[in-house]
HTML snippet that shows the backbone in 3Dmol.js (N, CA, C, O; Angstrom):
<script src="https://3Dmol.org/build/3Dmol-min.js"></script>
<div id="view" style="width:600px;height:400px;position:relative"></div>
<script>
const pdb = `
ATOM      1  N   MET A   1       0.823  -1.170   0.000  1.00  0.00           N
ATOM      2  CA  MET A   1       0.000   0.000   0.000  1.00  0.00           C
ATOM      3  C   MET A   1       0.877   1.246   0.000  1.00  0.00           C
ATOM      4  O   MET A   1       1.908   1.305   0.669  1.00  0.00           O
ATOM      5  N   THR A   2       0.448   2.219  -0.752  1.00  0.00           N
ATOM      6  CA  THR A   2       1.213   3.466  -0.813  1.00  0.00           C
ATOM      7  C   THR A   2       0.775   4.406   0.313  1.00  0.00           C
ATOM      8  O   THR A   2      -0.244   4.185   0.967  1.00  0.00           O
ATOM      9  N   GLN A   3       1.554   5.439   0.518  1.00  0.00           N
ATOM     10  CA  GLN A   3       1.214   6.455   1.527  1.00  0.00           C
ATOM     11  C   GLN A   3      -0.125   7.111   1.186  1.00  0.00           C
ATOM     12  O   GLN A   3      -0.923   7.427   2.069  1.00  0.00           O
ATOM     13  N   ARG A   4      -0.346   7.303  -0.091  1.00  0.00           N
ATOM     14  CA  ARG A   4      -1.609   7.909  -0.530  1.00  0.00           C
ATOM     15  C   ARG A   4      -2.795   7.021  -0.182  1.00  0.00           C
ATOM     16  O   ARG A   4      -3.833   7.510   0.265  1.00  0.00           O
ATOM     17  N   ASP A   5      -2.639   5.714  -0.389  1.00  0.00           N
ATOM     18  CA  ASP A   5      -3.700   4.762  -0.036  1.00  0.00           C
ATOM     19  C   ASP A   5      -3.989   4.807   1.464  1.00  0.00           C
ATOM     20  O   ASP A   5      -5.146   4.815   1.883  1.00  0.00           O
ATOM     21  N   LEU A   6      -2.927   4.835   2.264  1.00  0.00           N
ATOM     22  CA  LEU A   6      -3.087   4.881   3.719  1.00  0.00           C
ATOM     23  C   LEU A   6      -3.777   6.164   4.166  1.00  0.00           C
ATOM     24  O   LEU A   6      -4.614   6.150   5.068  1.00  0.00           O
ATOM     25  N   LYS A   7      -3.419   7.260   3.532  1.00  0.00           N
ATOM     26  CA  LYS A   7      -4.050   8.539   3.869  1.00  0.00           C
ATOM     27  C   LYS A   7      -5.543   8.499   3.540  1.00  0.00           C
ATOM     28  O   LYS A   7      -6.365   8.999   4.307  1.00  0.00           O
ATOM     29  N   GLN A   8      -5.882   7.913   2.416  1.00  0.00           N
ATOM     30  CA  GLN A   8      -7.287   7.801   2.018  1.00  0.00           C
ATOM     31  C   GLN A   8      -8.064   6.924   3.001  1.00  0.00           C
ATOM     32  O   GLN A   8      -9.203   7.239   3.343  1.00  0.00           O
ATOM     33  N   ILE A   9      -7.464   5.844   3.450  1.00  0.00           N
ATOM     34  CA  ILE A   9      -8.109   4.965   4.431  1.00  0.00           C
ATOM     35  C   ILE A   9      -8.334   5.714   5.741  1.00  0.00           C
ATOM     36  O   ILE A   9      -9.399   5.593   6.348  1.00  0.00           O
ATOM     37  N   ARG A  10      -7.345   6.482   6.179  1.00  0.00           N
ATOM     38  CA  ARG A  10      -7.491   7.267   7.413  1.00  0.00           C
ATOM     39  C   ARG A  10      -8.629   8.270   7.284  1.00  0.00           C
ATOM     40  O   ARG A  10      -9.410   8.451   8.217  1.00  0.00           O
ATOM     41  N   LYS A  11      -8.723   8.916   6.143  1.00  0.00           N
ATOM     42  CA  LYS A  11      -9.792   9.888   5.920  1.00  0.00           C
ATOM     43  C   LYS A  11     -11.162   9.208   5.956  1.00  0.00           C
ATOM     44  O   LYS A  11     -12.103   9.728   6.555  1.00  0.00           O
ATOM     45  N   GLN A  12     -11.266   8.057   5.317  1.00  0.00           N
ATOM     46  CA  GLN A  12     -12.531   7.323   5.307  1.00  0.00           C
ATOM     47  C   GLN A  12     -12.914   6.877   6.718  1.00  0.00           C
ATOM     48  O   GLN A  12     -14.078   6.962   7.111  1.00  0.00           O
ATOM     49  N   ASN A  13     -11.920   6.398   7.476  1.00  0.00           N
ATOM     50  CA  ASN A  13     -12.189   5.976   8.849  1.00  0.00           C
ATOM     51  C   ASN A  13     -12.665   7.141   9.705  1.00  0.00           C
ATOM     52  O   ASN A  13     -13.559   6.975  10.535  1.00  0.00           O
ATOM     53  N   LEU A  14     -12.082   8.308   9.514  1.00  0.00           N
ATOM     54  CA  LEU A  14     -12.482   9.482  10.279  1.00  0.00           C
ATOM     55  C   LEU A  14     -13.914   9.890   9.932  1.00  0.00           C
ATOM     56  O   LEU A  14     -14.690  10.249  10.818  1.00  0.00           O
ATOM     57  N   VAL A  15     -14.261   9.838   8.667  1.00  0.00           N
ATOM     58  CA  VAL A  15     -15.632  10.152   8.246  1.00  0.00           C
ATOM     59  C   VAL A  15     -16.610   9.180   8.902  1.00  0.00           C
ATOM     60  O   VAL A  15     -17.651   9.595   9.410  1.00  0.00           O
ATOM     61  N   LEU A  16     -16.282   7.897   8.892  1.00  0.00           N
ATOM     62  CA  LEU A  16     -17.158   6.898   9.516  1.00  0.00           C
ATOM     63  C   LEU A  16     -17.274   7.099  11.021  1.00  0.00           C
ATOM     64  O   LEU A  16     -18.361   6.952  11.580  1.00  0.00           O
ATOM     65  N   LEU A  17     -16.176   7.433  11.681  1.00  0.00           N
ATOM     66  CA  LEU A  17     -16.199   7.695  13.115  1.00  0.00           C
ATOM     67  C   LEU A  17     -17.102   8.877  13.426  1.00  0.00           C
ATOM     68  O   LEU A  17     -17.919   8.811  14.345  1.00  0.00           O
ATOM     69  N   ARG A  18     -16.962   9.948  12.673  1.00  0.00           N
ATOM     70  CA  ARG A  18     -17.778  11.136  12.891  1.00  0.00           C
ATOM     71  C   ARG A  18     -19.258  10.848  12.654  1.00  0.00           C
ATOM     72  O   ARG A  18     -20.108  11.299  13.421  1.00  0.00           O
ATOM     73  N   GLN A  19     -19.567  10.104  11.602  1.00  0.00           N
ATOM     74  CA  GLN A  19     -20.955   9.749  11.308  1.00  0.00           C
ATOM     75  C   GLN A  19     -21.544   8.870  12.408  1.00  0.00           C
ATOM     76  O   GLN A  19     -22.685   9.066  12.826  1.00  0.00           O
ATOM     77  N   SER A  20     -20.771   7.919  12.862  1.00  0.00           N
ATOM     78  CA  SER A  20     -21.219   7.014  13.911  1.00  0.00           C
ATOM     79  C   SER A  20     -21.498   7.775  15.203  1.00  0.00           C
ATOM     80  O   SER A  20     -22.515   7.544  15.858  1.00  0.00           O
ATOM     81  N   TYR A  21     -20.599   8.676  15.565  1.00  0.00           N
ATOM     82  CA  TYR A  21     -20.793   9.467  16.777  1.00  0.00           C
ATOM     83  C   TYR A  21     -22.039  10.339  16.660  1.00  0.00           C
ATOM     84  O   TYR A  21     -22.852  10.387  17.583  1.00  0.00           O
ATOM     85  N   ALA A  22     -22.192  11.030  15.526  1.00  0.00           N
ATOM     86  CA  ALA A  22     -23.342  11.914  15.342  1.00  0.00           C
ATOM     87  C   ALA A  22     -24.645  11.131  15.445  1.00  0.00           C
ATOM     88  O   ALA A  22     -25.598  11.594  16.071  1.00  0.00           O
ATOM     89  N   GLU A  23     -24.695   9.960  14.841  1.00  0.00           N
ATOM     90  CA  GLU A  23     -25.893   9.124  14.902  1.00  0.00           C
ATOM     91  C   GLU A  23     -26.157   8.662  16.335  1.00  0.00           C
ATOM     92  O   GLU A  23     -27.300   8.676  16.793  1.00  0.00           O
ATOM     93  N   GLY A  24     -25.114   8.256  17.033  1.00  0.00           N
ATOM     94  CA  GLY A  24     -25.272   7.851  18.434  1.00  0.00           C
ATOM     95  C   GLY A  24     -25.759   8.991  19.303  1.00  0.00           C
ATOM     96  O   GLY A  24     -26.584   8.779  20.192  1.00  0.00           O
ATOM     97  N   PHE A  25     -25.268  10.186  19.067  1.00  0.00           N
ATOM     98  CA  PHE A  25     -25.691  11.367  19.814  1.00  0.00           C
ATOM     99  C   PHE A  25     -27.171  11.643  19.557  1.00  0.00           C
ATOM    100  O   PHE A  25     -27.939  11.872  20.492  1.00  0.00           O
ATOM    101  N   ARG A  26     -27.569  11.619  18.274  1.00  0.00           N
ATOM    102  CA  ARG A  26     -28.979  11.825  17.925  1.00  0.00           C
ATOM    103  C   ARG A  26     -29.874  10.796  18.609  1.00  0.00           C
ATOM    104  O   ARG A  26     -30.920  11.135  19.161  1.00  0.00           O
ATOM    105  N   GLN A  27     -29.448   9.536  18.566  1.00  0.00           N
ATOM    106  CA  GLN A  27     -30.243   8.459  19.184  1.00  0.00           C
ATOM    107  C   GLN A  27     -30.367   8.655  20.688  1.00  0.00           C
ATOM    108  O   GLN A  27     -31.434   8.432  21.259  1.00  0.00           O
ATOM    109  N   ALA A  28     -29.279   9.071  21.333  1.00  0.00           N
ATOM    110  CA  ALA A  28     -29.315   9.293  22.784  1.00  0.00           C
ATOM    111  C   ALA A  28     -30.270  10.433  23.133  1.00  0.00           C
ATOM    112  O   ALA A  28     -30.988  10.353  24.130  1.00  0.00           O
ATOM    113  N   LEU A  29     -30.285  11.479  22.331  1.00  0.00           N
ATOM    114  CA  LEU A  29     -31.222  12.577  22.574  1.00  0.00           C
ATOM    115  C   LEU A  29     -32.660  12.091  22.435  1.00  0.00           C
ATOM    116  O   LEU A  29     -33.519  12.429  23.249  1.00  0.00           O
ATOM    117  N   ILE A  30     -32.916  11.299  21.402  1.00  0.00           N
ATOM    118  CA  ILE A  30     -34.263  10.757  21.181  1.00  0.00           C
ATOM    119  C   ILE A  30     -34.677   9.842  22.333  1.00  0.00           C
ATOM    120  O   ILE A  30     -35.784   9.960  22.858  1.00  0.00           O
ATOM    121  N   GLU A  31     -33.784   8.929  22.725  1.00  0.00           N
ATOM    122  CA  GLU A  31     -34.078   8.001  23.822  1.00  0.00           C
ATOM    123  C   GLU A  31     -34.454   8.731  25.102  1.00  0.00           C
ATOM    124  O   GLU A  31     -35.329   8.288  25.845  1.00  0.00           O
ATOM    125  N   GLN A  32     -33.789   9.849  25.353  1.00  0.00           N
ATOM    126  CA  GLN A  32     -34.025  10.596  26.577  1.00  0.00           C
ATOM    127  C   GLN A  32     -35.078  11.686  26.406  1.00  0.00           C
ATOM    128  O   GLN A  32     -35.367  12.433  27.341  1.00  0.00           O
ATOM    129  N   GLY A  33     -35.648  11.772  25.205  1.00  0.00           N
ATOM    130  CA  GLY A  33     -36.700  12.748  24.941  1.00  0.00           C
ATOM    131  C   GLY A  33     -36.231  14.192  25.037  1.00  0.00           C
ATOM    132  O   GLY A  33     -36.988  15.078  25.432  1.00  0.00           O
ATOM    133  N   LEU A  34     -34.980  14.417  24.675  1.00  0.00           N
ATOM    134  CA  LEU A  34     -34.402  15.758  24.771  1.00  0.00           C
ATOM    135  C   LEU A  34     -34.357  16.440  23.410  1.00  0.00           C
ATOM    136  O   LEU A  34     -33.942  15.839  22.419  1.00  0.00           O
ATOM    137  N   SER A  35     -34.780  17.682  23.369  1.00  0.00           N
ATOM    138  CA  SER A  35     -34.570  18.500  22.174  1.00  0.00           C
ATOM    139  C   SER A  35     -33.167  19.089  22.274  1.00  0.00           C
ATOM    140  O   SER A  35     -32.515  18.988  23.313  1.00  0.00           O
ATOM    141  N   VAL A  36     -32.717  19.695  21.203  1.00  0.00           N
ATOM    142  CA  VAL A  36     -31.407  20.346  21.237  1.00  0.00           C
ATOM    143  C   VAL A  36     -31.409  21.432  22.312  1.00  0.00           C
ATOM    144  O   VAL A  36     -30.439  21.578  23.055  1.00  0.00           O
ATOM    145  N   GLU A  37     -32.489  22.182  22.389  1.00  0.00           N
ATOM    146  CA  GLU A  37     -32.584  23.253  23.385  1.00  0.00           C
ATOM    147  C   GLU A  37     -32.519  22.693  24.806  1.00  0.00           C
ATOM    148  O   GLU A  37     -31.845  23.250  25.673  1.00  0.00           O
ATOM    149  N   ASP A  38     -33.230  21.582  25.033  1.00  0.00           N
ATOM    150  CA  ASP A  38     -33.184  20.938  26.361  1.00  0.00           C
ATOM    151  C   ASP A  38     -31.763  20.506  26.701  1.00  0.00           C
ATOM    152  O   ASP A  38     -31.284  20.723  27.814  1.00  0.00           O
ATOM    153  N   PHE A  39     -31.100  19.893  25.728  1.00  0.00           N
ATOM    154  CA  PHE A  39     -29.736  19.426  25.974  1.00  0.00           C
ATOM    155  C   PHE A  39     -28.794  20.595  26.237  1.00  0.00           C
ATOM    156  O   PHE A  39     -27.922  20.510  27.102  1.00  0.00           O
ATOM    157  N   CYS A  40     -28.966  21.680  25.496  1.00  0.00           N
ATOM    158  CA  CYS A  40     -28.127  22.870  25.713  1.00  0.00           C
ATOM    159  C   CYS A  40     -28.302  23.395  27.135  1.00  0.00           C
ATOM    160  O   CYS A  40     -27.329  23.771  27.790  1.00  0.00           O
ATOM    161  N   SER A  41     -29.535  23.419  27.602  1.00  0.00           N
ATOM    162  CA  SER A  41     -29.795  23.878  28.977  1.00  0.00           C
ATOM    163  C   SER A  41     -29.157  22.943  29.988  1.00  0.00           C
ATOM    164  O   SER A  41     -28.530  23.387  30.950  1.00  0.00           O
ATOM    165  N   LYS A  42     -29.319  21.652  29.766  1.00  0.00           N
ATOM    166  CA  LYS A  42     -28.788  20.647  30.694  1.00  0.00           C
ATOM    167  C   LYS A  42     -27.260  20.648  30.720  1.00  0.00           C
ATOM    168  O   LYS A  42     -26.653  20.562  31.788  1.00  0.00           O
ATOM    169  N   SER A  43     -26.646  20.746  29.547  1.00  0.00           N
ATOM    170  CA  SER A  43     -25.193  20.608  29.445  1.00  0.00           C
ATOM    171  C   SER A  43     -24.449  21.937  29.579  1.00  0.00           C
ATOM    172  O   SER A  43     -23.242  21.960  29.816  1.00  0.00           O
ATOM    173  N   LYS A  44     -25.175  23.030  29.426  1.00  0.00           N
ATOM    174  CA  LYS A  44     -24.560  24.376  29.429  1.00  0.00           C
ATOM    175  C   LYS A  44     -23.674  24.605  28.197  1.00  0.00           C
ATOM    176  O   LYS A  44     -22.861  25.529  28.176  1.00  0.00           O
ATOM    177  N   LEU A  45     -23.837  23.759  27.175  1.00  0.00           N
ATOM    178  CA  LEU A  45     -23.108  23.957  25.916  1.00  0.00           C
ATOM    179  C   LEU A  45     -23.929  24.863  25.011  1.00  0.00           C
ATOM    180  O   LEU A  45     -25.154  24.746  24.974  1.00  0.00           O
ATOM    181  N   PRO A  46     -23.280  25.761  24.284  1.00  0.00           N
ATOM    182  CA  PRO A  46     -24.027  26.620  23.358  1.00  0.00           C
ATOM    183  C   PRO A  46     -24.567  25.803  22.180  1.00  0.00           C
ATOM    184  O   PRO A  46     -23.963  24.805  21.785  1.00  0.00           O
ATOM    185  N   PRO A  47     -25.707  26.230  21.620  1.00  0.00           N
ATOM    186  CA  PRO A  47     -26.296  25.496  20.481  1.00  0.00           C
ATOM    187  C   PRO A  47     -25.313  25.268  19.334  1.00  0.00           C
ATOM    188  O   PRO A  47     -25.351  24.219  18.690  1.00  0.00           O
ATOM    189  N   LYS A  48     -24.443  26.225  19.074  1.00  0.00           N
ATOM    190  CA  LYS A  48     -23.478  26.069  17.975  1.00  0.00           C
ATOM    191  C   LYS A  48     -22.635  24.810  18.164  1.00  0.00           C
ATOM    192  O   LYS A  48     -22.403  24.069  17.209  1.00  0.00           O
ATOM    193  N   ILE A  49     -22.180  24.569  19.379  1.00  0.00           N
ATOM    194  CA  ILE A  49     -21.359  23.384  19.675  1.00  0.00           C
ATOM    195  C   ILE A  49     -22.192  22.114  19.533  1.00  0.00           C
ATOM    196  O   ILE A  49     -21.732  21.128  18.958  1.00  0.00           O
ATOM    197  N   VAL A  50     -23.413  22.138  20.053  1.00  0.00           N
ATOM    198  CA  VAL A  50     -24.279  20.949  19.980  1.00  0.00           C
ATOM    199  C   VAL A  50     -24.578  20.597  18.526  1.00  0.00           C
ATOM    200  O   VAL A  50     -24.502  19.430  18.144  1.00  0.00           O
ATOM    201  N   PHE A  51     -24.917  21.593  17.717  1.00  0.00           N
ATOM    202  CA  PHE A  51     -25.180  21.318  16.296  1.00  0.00           C
ATOM    203  C   PHE A  51     -23.927  20.814  15.582  1.00  0.00           C
ATOM    204  O   PHE A  51     -24.019  19.982  14.680  1.00  0.00           O
ATOM    205  N   THR A  52     -22.774  21.306  15.977  1.00  0.00           N
ATOM    206  CA  THR A  52     -21.523  20.810  15.408  1.00  0.00           C
ATOM    207  C   THR A  52     -21.365  19.326  15.721  1.00  0.00           C
ATOM    208  O   THR A  52     -20.979  18.548  14.849  1.00  0.00           O
ATOM    209  N   HIS A  53     -21.657  18.930  16.943  1.00  0.00           N
ATOM    210  CA  HIS A  53     -21.570  17.514  17.328  1.00  0.00           C
ATOM    211  C   HIS A  53     -22.599  16.679  16.568  1.00  0.00           C
ATOM    212  O   HIS A  53     -22.308  15.551  16.171  1.00  0.00           O
ATOM    213  N   LEU A  54     -23.788  17.221  16.365  1.00  0.00           N
ATOM    214  CA  LEU A  54     -24.824  16.482  15.632  1.00  0.00           C
ATOM    215  C   LEU A  54     -24.455  16.282  14.170  1.00  0.00           C
ATOM    216  O   LEU A  54     -24.987  15.389  13.511  1.00  0.00           O
ATOM    217  N   ARG A  55     -23.556  17.101  13.664  1.00  0.00           N
ATOM    218  CA  ARG A  55     -23.039  16.923  12.297  1.00  0.00           C
ATOM    219  C   ARG A  55     -21.761  16.086  12.291  1.00  0.00           C
ATOM    220  O   ARG A  55     -21.202  15.813  11.229  1.00  0.00           O
ATOM    221  N   GLY A  56     -21.301  15.681  13.467  1.00  0.00           N
ATOM    222  CA  GLY A  56     -20.079  14.890  13.540  1.00  0.00           C
ATOM    223  C   GLY A  56     -18.832  15.751  13.431  1.00  0.00           C
ATOM    224  O   GLY A  56     -17.769  15.258  13.054  1.00  0.00           O
ATOM    225  N   GLY A  57     -18.952  17.022  13.753  1.00  0.00           N
ATOM    226  CA  GLY A  57     -17.824  17.928  13.601  1.00  0.00           C
ATOM    227  C   GLY A  57     -17.038  18.171  14.869  1.00  0.00           C
ATOM    228  O   GLY A  57     -16.426  19.228  15.021  1.00  0.00           O
ATOM    229  N   PHE A  58     -17.040  17.223  15.776  1.00  0.00           N
ATOM    230  CA  PHE A  58     -16.301  17.379  17.027  1.00  0.00           C
ATOM    231  C   PHE A  58     -14.808  17.482  16.754  1.00  0.00           C
ATOM    232  O   PHE A  58     -14.324  17.041  15.712  1.00  0.00           O
ATOM    233  N   ARG A  59     -14.085  18.068  17.701  1.00  0.00           N
ATOM    234  CA  ARG A  59     -12.637  18.199  17.533  1.00  0.00           C
ATOM    235  C   ARG A  59     -11.854  17.601  18.692  1.00  0.00           C
ATOM    236  O   ARG A  59     -10.718  17.161  18.511  1.00  0.00           O
ATOM    237  N   PHE A  60     -12.440  17.580  19.862  1.00  0.00           N
ATOM    238  CA  PHE A  60     -11.690  17.169  21.044  1.00  0.00           C
ATOM    239  C   PHE A  60     -12.396  16.031  21.776  1.00  0.00           C
ATOM    240  O   PHE A  60     -13.616  16.050  21.938  1.00  0.00           O
ATOM    241  N   PHE A  61     -11.628  15.050  22.213  1.00  0.00           N
ATOM    242  CA  PHE A  61     -12.216  13.952  22.965  1.00  0.00           C
ATOM    243  C   PHE A  61     -12.791  14.424  24.290  1.00  0.00           C
ATOM    244  O   PHE A  61     -13.728  13.814  24.805  1.00  0.00           O
ATOM    245  N   GLY A  62     -12.250  15.493  24.850  1.00  0.00           N
ATOM    246  CA  GLY A  62     -12.806  16.044  26.078  1.00  0.00           C
ATOM    247  C   GLY A  62     -14.245  16.483  25.889  1.00  0.00           C
ATOM    248  O   GLY A  62     -15.081  16.275  26.768  1.00  0.00           O
ATOM    249  N   GLU A  63     -14.543  17.097  24.734  1.00  0.00           N
ATOM    250  CA  GLU A  63     -15.919  17.480  24.425  1.00  0.00           C
ATOM    251  C   GLU A  63     -16.801  16.256  24.281  1.00  0.00           C
ATOM    252  O   GLU A  63     -17.929  16.241  24.775  1.00  0.00           O
ATOM    253  N   LEU A  64     -16.300  15.233  23.611  1.00  0.00           N
ATOM    254  CA  LEU A  64     -17.076  14.000  23.445  1.00  0.00           C
ATOM    255  C   LEU A  64     -17.415  13.396  24.799  1.00  0.00           C
ATOM    256  O   LEU A  64     -18.550  12.991  25.050  1.00  0.00           O
ATOM    257  N   ASN A  65     -16.426  13.346  25.650  1.00  0.00           N
ATOM    258  CA  ASN A  65     -16.618  12.784  26.980  1.00  0.00           C
ATOM    259  C   ASN A  65     -17.649  13.591  27.766  1.00  0.00           C
ATOM    260  O   ASN A  65     -18.488  13.016  28.460  1.00  0.00           O
ATOM    261  N   TYR A  66     -17.591  14.915  27.662  1.00  0.00           N
ATOM    262  CA  TYR A  66     -18.535  15.767  28.380  1.00  0.00           C
ATOM    263  C   TYR A  66     -19.958  15.540  27.877  1.00  0.00           C
ATOM    264  O   TYR A  66     -20.882  15.403  28.678  1.00  0.00           O
ATOM    265  N   VAL A  67     -20.144  15.500  26.553  1.00  0.00           N
ATOM    266  CA  VAL A  67     -21.465  15.248  25.981  1.00  0.00           C
ATOM    267  C   VAL A  67     -22.000  13.909  26.474  1.00  0.00           C
ATOM    268  O   VAL A  67     -23.159  13.808  26.875  1.00  0.00           O
ATOM    269  N   CYS A  68     -21.163  12.894  26.444  1.00  0.00           N
ATOM    270  CA  CYS A  68     -21.583  11.563  26.906  1.00  0.00           C
ATOM    271  C   CYS A  68     -21.967  11.588  28.379  1.00  0.00           C
ATOM    272  O   CYS A  68     -22.970  10.989  28.766  1.00  0.00           O
ATOM    273  N   SER A  69     -21.192  12.266  29.194  1.00  0.00           N
ATOM    274  CA  SER A  69     -21.505  12.298  30.630  1.00  0.00           C
ATOM    275  C   SER A  69     -22.810  13.042  30.886  1.00  0.00           C
ATOM    276  O   SER A  69     -23.545  12.678  31.804  1.00  0.00           O
ATOM    277  N   CYS A  70     -23.117  14.067  30.107  1.00  0.00           N
ATOM    278  CA  CYS A  70     -24.387  14.781  30.259  1.00  0.00           C
ATOM    279  C   CYS A  70     -25.571  13.889  29.910  1.00  0.00           C
ATOM    280  O   CYS A  70     -26.669  14.075  30.433  1.00  0.00           O
ATOM    281  N   LEU A  71     -25.348  12.930  29.034  1.00  0.00           N
ATOM    282  CA  LEU A  71     -26.390  11.979  28.644  1.00  0.00           C
ATOM    283  C   LEU A  71     -26.346  10.700  29.487  1.00  0.00           C
ATOM    284  O   LEU A  71     -27.092   9.753  29.239  1.00  0.00           O
ATOM    285  N   LYS A  72     -25.461  10.691  30.483  1.00  0.00           N
ATOM    286  CA  LYS A  72     -25.244   9.508  31.331  1.00  0.00           C
ATOM    287  C   LYS A  72     -24.879   8.290  30.486  1.00  0.00           C
ATOM    288  O   LYS A  72     -25.371   7.182  30.702  1.00  0.00           O
ATOM    289  N   LYS A  73     -24.004   8.535  29.524  1.00  0.00           N
ATOM    290  CA  LYS A  73     -23.505   7.497  28.623  1.00  0.00           C
ATOM    291  C   LYS A  73     -21.987   7.462  28.714  1.00  0.00           C
ATOM    292  O   LYS A  73     -21.362   8.401  29.206  1.00  0.00           O
ATOM    293  N   ARG A  74     -21.397   6.359  28.230  1.00  0.00           N
ATOM    294  CA  ARG A  74     -19.949   6.242  28.127  1.00  0.00           C
ATOM    295  C   ARG A  74     -19.580   6.182  26.663  1.00  0.00           C
ATOM    296  O   ARG A  74     -20.324   5.643  25.843  1.00  0.00           O
ATOM    297  N   LEU A  75     -18.436   6.733  26.341  1.00  0.00           N
ATOM    298  CA  LEU A  75     -17.925   6.682  24.977  1.00  0.00           C
ATOM    299  C   LEU A  75     -17.131   5.392  24.815  1.00  0.00           C
ATOM    300  O   LEU A  75     -16.293   5.064  25.654  1.00  0.00           O
ATOM    301  N   LYS A  76     -17.394   4.665  23.738  1.00  0.00           N
ATOM    302  CA  LYS A  76     -16.687   3.423  23.471  1.00  0.00           C
ATOM    303  C   LYS A  76     -16.056   3.516  22.094  1.00  0.00           C
ATOM    304  O   LYS A  76     -16.728   3.797  21.102  1.00  0.00           O
ATOM    305  N   ILE A  77     -14.771   3.277  22.052  1.00  0.00           N
ATOM    306  CA  ILE A  77     -14.063   3.273  20.770  1.00  0.00           C
ATOM    307  C   ILE A  77     -13.468   1.882  20.605  1.00  0.00           C
ATOM    308  O   ILE A  77     -12.814   1.358  21.506  1.00  0.00           O
ATOM    309  N   GLU A  78     -13.708   1.297  19.438  1.00  0.00           N
ATOM    310  CA  GLU A  78     -13.237  -0.063  19.186  1.00  0.00           C
ATOM    311  C   GLU A  78     -12.350  -0.076  17.948  1.00  0.00           C
ATOM    312  O   GLU A  78     -12.501   0.752  17.049  1.00  0.00           O
ATOM    313  N   PHE A  79     -11.439  -1.011  17.916  1.00  0.00           N
ATOM    314  CA  PHE A  79     -10.672  -1.303  16.712  1.00  0.00           C
ATOM    315  C   PHE A  79     -11.384  -2.451  16.013  1.00  0.00           C
ATOM    316  O   PHE A  79     -11.564  -3.517  16.602  1.00  0.00           O
ATOM    317  N   THR A  80     -11.789  -2.248  14.772  1.00  0.00           N
ATOM    318  CA  THR A  80     -12.442  -3.306  14.027  1.00  0.00           C
ATOM    319  C   THR A  80     -11.773  -3.463  12.676  1.00  0.00           C
ATOM    320  O   THR A  80     -11.063  -2.575  12.204  1.00  0.00           O
ATOM    321  N   ASP A  81     -12.014  -4.607  12.068  1.00  0.00           N
ATOM    322  CA  ASP A  81     -11.464  -4.873  10.739  1.00  0.00           C
ATOM    323  C   ASP A  81     -12.486  -4.498   9.682  1.00  0.00           C
ATOM    324  O   ASP A  81     -12.222  -4.644   8.488  1.00  0.00           O
TER     325      ASP A  81
END
`;
const viewer = $3Dmol.createViewer("view");
viewer.addModel(pdb, "pdb");
viewer.setStyle({}, {cartoon: {color: "spectrum"}});
viewer.zoomTo();
viewer.render();
</script>
């Protein structure tokens, strides 16, 4: 595999990770009956940040951990083939 191939795989994996997280976040909000506004009030996060997470645009694992803790969830990252 070339460096270019590896870079493309990393990019694809990152896209999948972001999509998976965003979907999990949406599902957790639905399960708990929370609107974005409710979650913003509960978490003290501004709507801009919450919408960024709902699009999978997170940047820091600390933010991910905080969002999960506000939903009383744990973040799980797995290595898969």
